[in-house]
Backbone as CSV, one residue per row, in Angstrom:
resi,resn,N_x,N_y,N_z,CA_x,CA_y,CA_z,C_x,C_y,C_z
1,UNK,268.580,69.907,232.737,267.571,69.620,231.715,266.189,69.943,232.263
2,UNK,265.378,70.776,231.549,264.081,71.165,232.076,263.166,69.961,232.188
3,UNK,262.369,69.990,233.236,261.402,68.919,233.405,260.322,69.012,232.351
4,UNK,259.778,67.832,231.993,258.761,67.798,230.933,257.520,68.574,231.318
5,UNK,257.153,68.522,232.610,255.934,69.219,233.054,256.086,70.727,232.890
6,UNK,257.287,71.265,233.165,257.518,72.702,232.987,257.442,73.085,231.513
7,UNK,258.005,72.255,230.654,257.966,72.531,229.211,256.534,72.539,228.704
8,UNK,255.742,71.549,229.161,254.328,71.500,228.751,253.569,72.713,229.257
9,UNK,253.914,73.167,230.473,253.236,74.345,231.032,253.556,75.597,230.219
10,UNK,254.870,75.758,229.894,255.263,76.923,229.099,254.595,76.897,227.724
11,UNK,254.497,75.719,227.120,253.854,75.597,225.797,252.373,75.968,225.879
12,UNK,251.713,75.518,226.947,250.290,75.841,227.127,250.095,77.342,227.294
13,UNK,250.999,77.980,228.069,250.915,79.433,228.256,251.139,80.149,226.929
14,UNK,252.145,79.684,226.174,252.456,80.280,224.867,251.256,80.192,223.929
15,UNK,250.623,79.036,223.860,249.458,78.851,222.989,248.286,79.707,223.447
16,UNK,248.139,79.842,224.775,247.047,80.666,225.303,247.251,82.133,224.932
17,UNK,248.506,82.607,225.037,248.814,84.000,224.657,248.542,84.201,223.169
18,UNK,248.950,83.233,222.342,248.698,83.332,220.901,247.209,83.402,220.596
19,UNK,246.426,82.570,221.283,244.964,82.584,221.060,244.378,83.929,221.447
20,UNK,244.844,84.466,222.584,244.328,85.768,223.031,244.698,86.880,222.035
21,UNK,245.943,86.836,221.534,246.366,87.846,220.556,245.543,87.738,219.278
22,UNK,245.330,86.500,218.806,244.536,86.303,217.597,243.103,86.779,217.808
23,UNK,242.555,86.508,218.999,241.186,86.943,219.303,241.100,88.467,219.312
24,UNK,242.110,89.133,219.930,242.103,90.599,220.000,242.208,91.212,218.608
25,UNK,243.074,90.652,217.755,243.225,91.160,216.390,241.933,90.967,215.605
26,UNK,241.304,89.798,215.760,240.046,89.522,215.058,238.963,90.489,215.502
27,UNK,238.910,90.753,216.814,237.898,91.673,217.347,238.119,93.084,216.807
28,UNK,239.388,93.517,216.781,239.712,94.843,216.258,239.337,94.949,214.792
29,UNK,239.661,93.904,214.008,239.341,93.894,212.586,237.836,93.940,212.363
30,UNK,237.086,93.156,213.159,235.625,93.141,213.037,235.043,94.501,213.402
31,UNK,235.593,95.134,214.447,235.103,96.456,214.848,235.352,97.490,213.763
32,UNK,236.531,97.403,213.113,236.853,98.336,212.026,235.893,98.160,210.858
33,UNK,235.650,96.892,210.478,234.713,96.623,209.392,233.314,97.099,209.755
34,UNK,232.930,96.870,211.014,231.605,97.298,211.455,231.450,98.805,211.393
35,UNK,232.505,99.533,211.824,232.467,100.998,211.782,232.387,101.489,210.348
36,UNK,233.175,100.855,209.446,233.152,101.264,208.042,231.780,101.025,207.437
37,UNK,231.154,99.879,207.761,229.830,99.591,207.211,228.803,100.563,207.773
38,UNK,228.932,100.880,209.058,228.019,101.848,209.677,228.147,103.212,209.009
39,UNK,229.390,103.628,208.708,229.606,104.904,208.017,228.992,104.867,206.623
40,UNK,229.116,103.725,205.939,228.520,103.596,204.604,227.000,103.718,204.677
41,UNK,226.386,103.025,205.620,224.925,103.078,205.760,224.474,104.504,206.061
42,UNK,225.215,105.193,206.940,224.880,106.578,207.276,224.971,107.474,206.043
43,UNK,226.053,107.330,205.264,226.219,108.143,204.056,225.104,107.857,203.053
44,UNK,224.772,106.582,202.863,223.736,106.221,201.896,222.388,106.791,202.307
45,UNK,222.086,106.739,203.589,220.824,107.316,204.076,220.768,108.815,203.790
46,UNK,221.899,109.492,203.975,221.933,110.940,203.717,221.776,111.229,202.227
47,UNK,222.453,110.447,201.365,222.293,110.640,199.920,220.851,110.360,199.497
48,UNK,220.252,109.306,200.055,218.861,108.984,199.728,217.933,110.114,200.157
49,UNK,218.197,110.710,201.325,217.379,111.818,201.813,217.494,113.019,200.882
50,UNK,218.701,113.338,200.450,218.904,114.459,199.519,218.162,114.200,198.213
51,UNK,218.279,112.972,197.699,217.670,112.638,196.411,216.149,112.485,196.491
52,UNK,215.613,112.408,197.712,214.154,112.302,197.864,213.458,113.629,197.575
53,UNK,214.215,114.735,197.576,213.676,116.084,197.339,212.665,116.497,198.407
54,UNK,212.778,115.935,199.609,211.829,116.272,200.681,212.419,117.259,201.693
55,UNK,213.693,117.597,201.550,214.313,118.511,202.508,213.821,119.943,202.289
56,UNK,213.680,120.672,203.375,213.237,122.060,203.291,214.356,122.965,202.780
57,UNK,213.955,124.075,202.189,214.927,125.067,201.730,215.757,125.545,202.916
58,UNK,217.046,125.652,202.718,217.945,126.073,203.784,218.505,124.933,204.607
59,UNK,218.004,123.715,204.368,218.542,122.554,205.096,219.991,122.305,204.694
60,UNK,220.727,121.725,205.611,222.126,121.390,205.349,222.378,119.957,205.807
61,UNK,222.956,119.173,204.938,223.313,117.793,205.260,224.831,117.691,205.260
62,UNK,225.395,117.299,206.393,226.845,117.181,206.510,227.271,115.726,206.327
63,UNK,228.269,115.535,205.489,228.850,114.216,205.252,230.295,114.231,205.740
64,UNK,230.592,113.394,206.732,231.956,113.344,207.251,232.858,112.643,206.238
65,UNK,234.162,112.879,206.365,235.109,112.207,205.471,235.076,110.696,205.683
66,UNK,234.822,110.261,206.907,234.688,108.822,207.145,233.499,108.258,206.368
67,UNK,232.394,108.987,206.361,231.225,108.530,205.612,231.517,108.520,204.116
68,UNK,232.149,109.583,203.622,232.449,109.667,202.193,233.423,108.569,201.774
69,UNK,234.408,108.294,202.606,235.373,107.246,202.271,234.731,105.865,202.315
70,UNK,233.866,105.637,203.288,233.171,104.346,203.353,232.267,104.173,202.141
71,UNK,231.597,105.259,201.736,230.713,105.198,200.563,231.534,104.948,199.298
72,UNK,232.655,105.651,199.171,233.512,105.484,197.990,234.044,104.062,197.914
73,UNK,234.451,103.499,199.045,234.981,102.134,199.051,233.914,101.126,198.658
74,UNK,232.689,101.342,199.147,231.599,100.393,198.876,231.096,100.501,197.447
75,UNK,231.102,101.711,196.905,230.520,101.953,195.579,231.576,101.996,194.467
76,UNK,232.826,101.760,194.801,233.889,101.823,193.786,233.605,100.836,192.657
77,UNK,233.799,101.252,191.409,233.539,100.348,190.271,234.610,99.280,190.171
78,UNK,234.348,98.216,189.414,235.391,97.206,189.188,236.648,97.857,188.615
79,UNK,237.795,97.471,189.138,239.052,98.057,188.678,239.569,99.153,189.579
80,UNK,238.798,99.527,190.621,239.226,100.571,191.561,239.239,99.978,192.963
81,UNK,240.384,100.099,193.640,240.520,99.591,195.007,241.063,100.667,195.930
82,UNK,240.686,100.547,197.186,241.207,101.402,198.259,241.087,102.900,197.961
83,UNK,239.919,103.371,197.540,239.799,104.814,197.321,239.811,105.570,198.646
84,UNK,240.470,106.721,198.662,240.535,107.576,199.847,240.338,109.020,199.411
85,UNK,239.521,109.745,200.158,239.219,111.146,199.870,239.723,111.999,201.026
86,UNK,240.335,113.124,200.697,240.765,114.095,201.697,240.389,115.486,201.223
87,UNK,240.084,116.359,202.183,239.906,117.777,201.875,241.105,118.494,202.454
88,UNK,241.941,119.034,201.581,243.214,119.603,202.021,243.140,121.098,202.300
89,UNK,242.131,121.783,201.762,241.948,123.217,201.951,240.516,123.543,201.519
90,UNK,239.995,124.710,201.880,238.646,125.052,201.437,238.514,124.949,199.917
91,UNK,237.576,124.124,199.470,237.332,123.962,198.042,238.299,123.045,197.323
92,UNK,239.274,122.492,198.035,240.290,121.628,197.411,240.171,120.219,198.003
93,UNK,239.954,119.248,197.131,239.850,117.855,197.569,240.827,117.002,196.781
94,UNK,241.332,115.968,197.429,242.226,115.045,196.746,241.747,113.622,197.002
95,UNK,242.020,112.766,196.033,241.636,111.376,196.163,242.741,110.476,195.671
96,UNK,242.872,109.325,196.299,243.850,108.341,195.865,243.155,106.994,195.736
97,UNK,243.676,106.144,194.874,243.129,104.802,194.696,244.113,103.970,193.895
98,UNK,243.931,102.665,193.935,244.626,101.761,193.038,243.680,101.482,191.879
99,UNK,244.112,101.800,190.665,243.205,101.773,189.509,243.791,100.923,188.392
100,UNK,242.960,100.029,187.870,243.260,99.310,186.631,242.361,99.933,185.565
101,UNK,242.919,100.870,184.787,242.118,101.635,183.840,241.439,100.736,182.805
102,UNK,242.136,99.719,182.345,241.547,98.823,181.344,240.326,98.110,181.920
103,UNK,240.431,97.654,183.171,239.307,96.962,183.809,238.141,97.919,184.046
104,UNK,238.455,99.146,184.466,237.405,100.149,184.652,236.694,100.410,183.327
105,UNK,237.472,100.569,182.258,236.882,100.838,180.946,235.985,99.706,180.484
106,UNK,236.447,98.463,180.625,235.627,97.329,180.196,234.336,97.238,181.002
107,UNK,234.406,97.561,182.304,233.205,97.532,183.139,232.182,98.570,182.687
108,UNK,232.673,99.657,182.061,231.781,100.709,181.564,231.397,100.497,180.105
109,UNK,231.808,99.354,179.531,231.470,99.061,178.133,232.409,99.685,177.131
110,UNK,233.555,100.184,177.609,234.538,100.808,176.719,235.689,99.840,176.518
111,UNK,235.937,99.455,175.287,237.027,98.529,174.975,238.143,99.291,174.280
112,UNK,239.266,99.548,174.995,240.353,100.314,174.374,241.017,99.517,173.258
113,UNK,241.639,100.235,172.331,242.391,99.579,171.273,243.626,98.891,171.822
114,UNK,244.372,98.233,170.926,245.513,97.435,171.360,246.546,98.282,172.094
115,UNK,246.900,99.440,171.532,247.933,100.278,172.145,247.481,100.796,173.503
116,UNK,246.230,101.329,173.547,245.729,101.871,174.808,245.597,100.780,175.858
117,UNK,245.213,99.579,175.440,245.069,98.494,176.416,246.432,98.149,177.022
118,UNK,247.502,98.209,176.206,248.834,97.944,176.729,249.284,99.044,177.691
119,UNK,248.922,100.276,177.367,249.305,101.397,178.226,248.519,101.418,179.526
120,UNK,247.266,100.947,179.489,246.366,101.117,180.623,246.239,99.888,181.502
121,UNK,246.642,98.721,181.017,246.409,97.501,181.783,247.307,97.450,183.016
122,UNK,246.811,96.807,184.047,247.562,96.687,185.291,247.134,97.724,186.305
123,UNK,247.231,97.349,187.565,246.808,98.237,188.648,247.895,99.256,188.947
124,UNK,247.486,100.518,189.051,248.450,101.597,189.289,247.940,102.515,190.405
125,UNK,248.842,103.028,191.251,248.423,104.028,192.233,248.141,105.358,191.536
126,UNK,246.988,105.914,191.806,246.555,107.153,191.152,246.173,108.170,192.221
127,UNK,246.610,109.407,192.036,246.206,110.505,192.907,245.671,111.654,192.079
128,UNK,244.566,112.241,192.513,243.941,113.346,191.787,243.598,114.449,192.787
129,UNK,243.923,115.681,192.441,243.552,116.838,193.250,242.672,117.756,192.401
130,UNK,241.532,118.178,192.970,240.593,119.012,192.217,240.173,120.216,193.056
131,UNK,239.746,121.263,192.337,239.108,122.411,192.977,237.611,122.319,192.684
132,UNK,236.798,122.469,193.719,235.344,122.381,193.564,234.734,123.728,193.922
133,UNK,234.057,124.338,192.948,233.359,125.605,193.175,231.877,125.375,192.928
134,UNK,231.043,125.960,193.777,229.605,125.776,193.579,228.822,126.963,194.114
135,UNK,227.712,127.266,193.433,226.803,128.337,193.828,225.596,128.278,192.909
136,UNK,224.464,128.744,193.406,223.253,128.885,192.594,222.867,127.585,191.876
137,UNK,223.073,126.456,192.544,222.641,125.183,191.975,223.589,124.587,190.948
138,UNK,224.769,125.187,190.773,225.739,124.670,189.822,227.093,124.452,190.494
139,UNK,227.893,123.570,189.910,229.239,123.325,190.416,230.203,123.196,189.253
140,UNK,231.460,123.497,189.529,232.529,123.324,188.542,233.680,122.580,189.215
141,UNK,234.162,121.542,188.557,235.287,120.761,189.068,236.477,120.972,188.138
142,UNK,237.538,121.570,188.669,238.764,121.797,187.903,239.834,120.819,188.386
143,UNK,240.414,120.079,187.460,241.490,119.151,187.807,242.789,119.937,187.955
144,UNK,243.374,119.894,189.152,244.601,120.634,189.424,245.848,119.770,189.263
145,UNK,245.720,118.502,189.590,246.914,117.639,189.580,246.480,116.185,189.445
146,UNK,247.190,115.445,188.627,246.989,114.012,188.503,248.352,113.331,188.585
147,UNK,248.429,112.294,189.388,249.675,111.544,189.527,249.374,110.066,189.322
148,UNK,250.093,109.422,188.431,249.920,108.003,188.161,251.266,107.315,188.349
149,UNK,251.283,106.326,189.234,252.519,105.586,189.550,253.654,106.536,189.937
150,UNK,253.308,107.595,190.680,254.317,108.525,191.166,254.762,109.563,190.166
151,UNK,254.196,109.542,188.949,254.577,110.509,187.912,253.456,111.518,187.734
152,UNK,253.771,112.805,187.853,252.754,113.846,187.689,252.401,113.994,186.213
153,UNK,251.114,114.032,185.951,250.599,114.184,184.585,250.000,115.574,184.469
154,UNK,250.451,116.360,183.503,249.893,117.700,183.335,249.927,118.099,181.866
155,UNK,249.472,119.307,181.604,249.518,119.862,180.258,248.780,119.028,179.231
156,UNK,249.389,118.845,178.077,248.751,118.135,176.971,248.478,116.675,177.309
157,UNK,249.365,116.072,178.090,249.164,114.669,178.466,247.914,114.532,179.315
158,UNK,247.714,115.457,180.253,246.521,115.425,181.083,245.270,115.639,180.241
159,UNK,245.317,116.596,179.326,244.178,116.830,178.430,243.870,115.560,177.626
160,UNK,244.918,114.882,177.171,244.729,113.647,176.402,244.036,112.586,177.245
161,UNK,244.486,112.424,178.507,243.880,111.425,179.386,242.418,111.744,179.662
162,UNK,242.124,113.017,179.885,240.728,113.404,180.160,239.850,113.132,178.951
163,UNK,240.332,113.524,177.752,239.525,113.353,176.535,239.389,111.889,176.141
164,UNK,240.500,111.159,176.182,240.520,109.827,175.595,240.279,108.683,176.581
165,UNK,240.364,108.978,177.875,240.117,107.919,178.852,238.899,108.263,179.709
166,UNK,238.983,109.373,180.443,237.877,109.720,181.331,236.566,109.897,180.569
167,UNK,236.587,110.761,179.536,235.346,111.037,178.811,234.919,109.860,177.938
168,UNK,235.883,109.041,177.511,235.511,107.837,176.759,234.783,106.848,177.660
169,UNK,235.257,106.721,178.909,234.617,105.803,179.850,233.334,106.392,180.426
170,UNK,233.361,107.698,180.709,232.220,108.379,181.337,231.821,109.571,180.475
171,UNK,231.034,109.331,179.415,230.688,110.413,178.481,229.954,111.577,179.134
172,UNK,229.258,111.321,180.259,228.504,112.385,180.922,229.316,113.147,181.956
173,UNK,230.581,112.761,182.135,231.418,113.478,183.095,231.645,114.908,182.619
174,UNK,231.677,115.820,183.578,231.869,117.234,183.250,233.104,117.728,183.999
175,UNK,234.098,118.191,183.268,235.342,118.680,183.873,235.629,120.068,183.339
176,UNK,235.868,121.013,184.260,236.283,122.346,183.863,235.172,123.264,183.390
177,UNK,233.916,122.839,183.497,232.799,123.727,183.139,231.622,123.442,184.065
178,UNK,230.730,124.430,184.256,229.638,124.273,185.224,228.666,123.161,184.826
179,UNK,228.110,122.513,185.841,227.049,121.534,185.634,226.019,121.661,186.757
180,UNK,224.804,121.233,186.469,223.711,121.315,187.439,223.916,120.283,188.545
181,UNK,223.717,120.723,189.800,223.835,119.812,190.922,222.591,118.928,191.071
182,UNK,221.425,119.468,190.753,220.189,118.695,190.856,219.684,118.574,192.277
183,UNK,218.492,118.038,192.425,217.841,117.792,193.722,217.801,119.048,194.598
184,UNK,217.642,120.192,193.953,217.530,121.486,194.632,218.755,121.822,195.481
185,UNK,219.892,121.199,195.177,221.119,121.526,195.917,221.585,122.912,195.498
186,UNK,221.753,123.791,196.480,222.187,125.157,196.224,223.703,125.228,196.038
187,UNK,224.427,124.539,196.937,225.886,124.568,196.869,226.464,123.441,197.712
188,UNK,227.756,123.206,197.511,228.519,122.257,198.320,229.562,123.045,199.101
189,UNK,229.555,122.894,200.403,230.575,123.539,201.230,231.697,122.533,201.469
190,UNK,232.774,122.687,200.721,233.900,121.757,200.810,235.021,122.436,201.591
191,UNK,235.276,121.945,202.759,236.319,122.522,203.583,236.797,121.507,204.587
192,UNK,237.815,121.822,205.334,238.258,120.899,206.385,237.073,120.545,207.291
193,UNK,236.945,119.288,207.588,235.767,118.836,208.333,234.768,118.248,207.367
194,UNK,233.493,118.168,207.783,232.497,117.545,206.905,232.226,118.371,205.649
195,UNK,231.775,117.698,204.608,231.340,118.366,203.383,229.849,118.637,203.537
196,UNK,229.479,119.902,203.404,228.084,120.290,203.598,227.335,120.397,202.269
197,UNK,226.141,119.822,202.246,225.251,119.928,201.091,224.106,120.837,201.494
198,UNK,224.028,122.013,200.877,223.045,123.019,201.258,221.908,123.002,200.244
199,UNK,220.679,122.874,200.746,219.487,122.771,199.896,218.890,124.141,199.666
200,UNK,218.596,124.454,198.394,217.972,125.725,198.047,216.464,125.609,197.946
201,UNK,215.849,126.545,197.242,214.398,126.550,197.119,213.912,125.428,196.204
């Protein structure tokens, strides 16, 4: 039969190991949050600099994917969680998120009808892949693929979602046709690595 003093010693060691493990996990979690917040602050400073219109012609501002993801996570509207952005090829970007379309719509002042609210309510995993082309101060975003809850949406169904959900919630959104970039932005260099914002005259 083990002596009581040995049992107490083993218990003390066990509790000490648990405390150390909990401390290490907490430190790692805090460091991750700190890095994400730092990336968000860096991205916001760069966006503010671009929007200040003080950059010289020919300037280039690079935004890392970590910065873009931190910014997207911080600025995500109600109803959108865990957004992630990836650049899979030159000019091709994909994004994933957990989306409650009904909640997003209500946050934007759009109240869907009874049928649409039943179809849209609840959080769903969403993936979107787009092609981004830009030159001469304009850009065009073409939707290549949309996946909701693991089901690919295309053709007429995709057109319906864009017209009746995206554009209903965001009337100023522009899909499939050129739009002005503003702030003297000449083009966006979207490729593996950072996304470059090139300033024109």
